[in-house]
TORZA-543317 format. One record per residue (C-alpha): x, y, z. Coordinates in steps of 0.2 Angstrom, whole numbers, plus 2048, in hexadecimal, padded with zeros to 3 digits. Layout:
! TORZA-543317
XYZ;...
//
This chain:
! TORZA-543317
800800800;8068117FC;80981E80A;808830807;81883A808;80F84980F;80084C81A;7F1857815;7F8864821;809864818;801867808;7F687580F;80587D817;80F87C806;8008847FC;7FE892809;811896809;8118957F6;8028A17F5;80A8AE801;81B8AD7F8;8138B07E7;8088BE7EE;8188C67F5;8218C47E4;8138CD7DB;8128DA7E8;8258DE7E6;8228DE7D3;8148EB7D5;81F8F67E0;82D8F57D3;8218F97C5;8199077CE;82A90F7D2;82E90D7BF;81E9157BA;81F9247C5;8319277C1;82D9297AF;81D9337B2;82693F7BE;8369427B3;8309417A1;81F94A7A2;821958796;81696679D;8179767A7;8119737B8;80F9847C0;80897F7D1;81196E7D2;8009667D5;80095B7C5;8119547C8;80D9527DB;7FE9487D6;80893B7CE;80B92B7D8;8079197DB;80090D7E8;7FF8FA7EA;7EF8F57F2;7EA8E47F9;7D88E07FA;7D38F27FA;7E08F8806;7F0902801;8008F9807;80D9047FF;80D9157F6;8189227EE;8119337EE;81C9427F0;81C9557ED;82495A7DC;82F9677E4;82A9747D7;81C9807D6;81298A7E2;80697D7EA;80A96A7E8;7FF9667F7;7EF9647EE;7F69597E1;7FE94D7EE;7ED94C7F8;7E39497E8;7EF93B7E2;7ED9327F3;7DA9357F3;7D992D7E1;7E491F7E5;7DA91A7F5;7CA91C7EB;7D09107DE;7D79047EB;7C69027F3;7BE8FD7E3;7CA8ED7E2;7C48E27F1;7CE8D37EC;7E18D17E9;7EF8DC7E4;7EE8EB7D9;7FA8F87D3;7F390A7D2;7FC9177C8;7F39287C9;7F493A7C3;7E89417D0;7E49527CA;7D49527BF;7DC95D7B2;7E99507AE;7DE9497A0;7DC95A799;7EF95D798;7F194D78F;7E294E783;7E1961780;7F3966782;7FA95677A;806954789;80B944791;8069447A4;8049317A7;800927797;812923792;81691E7A4;8079127A4;80C90A794;81E909799;8189017AA;80D8F47A1;81C8EF796;8278EE7A6;81B8E37AF;81A8D77A0;82D8D679F;82E8D27B2;8208C57B0;8298BD7A2;8398BC7AC;8308B57BB;8278A87B1;8378A17A9;83D89C7BA;
//
């Protein structure tokens, strides 16, 4: 008669450990991708930001089941205000996070409502290129991980 090598508890513990490690890897990947995206958006945005609010409204958050676990929002260091942009970015990221009740999500925002206007009407890049670049970056990271 065959004897099992592992008990049901052993298998359950292995599965739990695997799930936790996998989730941590995805979390780390999302943090790397968020940093990548905001670095591009903050440094390559070709628009004049008089108040500093638009650049200060660019940031990212990684949320887990509706709760933000890590974020990167900071004042732009230029302009006359900056505070409103920072608070709008955080508000928007929290709003988006609360809409995702299950699992990890990467949120990249330009929190000022006129960011879309600057992109569409003034034909300037605020966030679009950063988002496309981040999507490509994420795909490349996933391919690397899946090869191992």
